[in-house]
C-alpha positions in Angstrom: -1.1 -1.3 33.4 2.4 -0.3 33.7 4.0 2.7 32.0 5.7 1.0 29.4 2.3 -0.3 28.0 0.8 3.1 28.3 3.7 4.4 26.3 3.4 1.8 23.7 -0.4 2.8 23.4 0.6 6.3 22.9 3.1 5.4 20.4 0.4 3.5 18.4 -2.1 6.1 18.5 0.5 8.7 17.5 1.4 6.6 14.4 -2.3 6.0 13.8 -2.9 9.8 13.8 0.1 10.4 11.5 -1.3 8.0 8.8 -4.8 9.3 9.3 -3.6 12.9 8.7 -1.5 12.0 5.9 -4.4 10.4 4.0 -6.9 13.1 5.2 -4.5 15.8 4.2 -4.6 15.0 0.7 -8.7 14.7 0.6 -9.5 17.5 2.8 -8.3 20.8 1.5 -8.9 22.7 4.8 -6.4 20.6 6.6 -2.7 21.7 6.7 -0.2 19.6 4.5 1.3 16.6 6.3 4.7 18.1 6.0 3.6 21.0 7.9 2.5 18.7 10.8 5.6 16.3 10.6 7.7 18.2 13.1 4.9 18.3 15.6 4.2 14.7 15.4 8.0 14.0 15.4 8.5 16.1 18.7 5.8 14.1 20.2 7.0 10.9 19.0 10.5 11.5 20.4 9.3 12.6 23.8 7.3 9.4 24.3 10.1 7.3 23.0 12.4 9.0 25.7 10.0 8.3 28.3 9.5 4.7 27.1 13.2 4.3 27.2 13.8 5.8 30.6 11.2 3.4 32.1 12.5 0.4 30.4 15.9 1.2 31.9 17.9 2.1 28.9 21.1 4.0 29.2 21.0 7.6 30.1 22.6 8.3 26.7 19.7 6.9 24.9 17.0 8.8 26.7 19.3 12.0 26.2 19.3 11.3 22.4 15.5 11.0 22.1 15.2 14.1 24.3 17.6 15.9 22.0 15.9 14.8 18.9 12.6 15.9 20.5 14.1 19.3 21.2 15.4 19.6 17.5 12.0 18.7 16.0 10.4 21.2 18.3 12.7 24.0 17.1 12.0 23.2 13.5 8.2 23.2 14.4 8.6 26.4 15.9 10.4 27.9 12.9 8.1 26.4 10.5 5.0 28.1 12.5 7.1 31.4 12.3 6.9 31.6 8.5 
């Protein structure tokens, strides 16, 4: 199994996790709201997209864009946790 396939599997699991958390967050009151978890999920998503783009041979600008978006999502996540 090559790294692209592994990255695709991770992306699928991440999207499935987001869907489950969105539904479960409405039904289970102990779970944080989905909007609170969104920056964390977004940061992970962008990092996996950067990895997949890099191994797929995309231009460096595309990889850098995904890394920058992941960094922004991480900063938003930290700011939300600080509140």
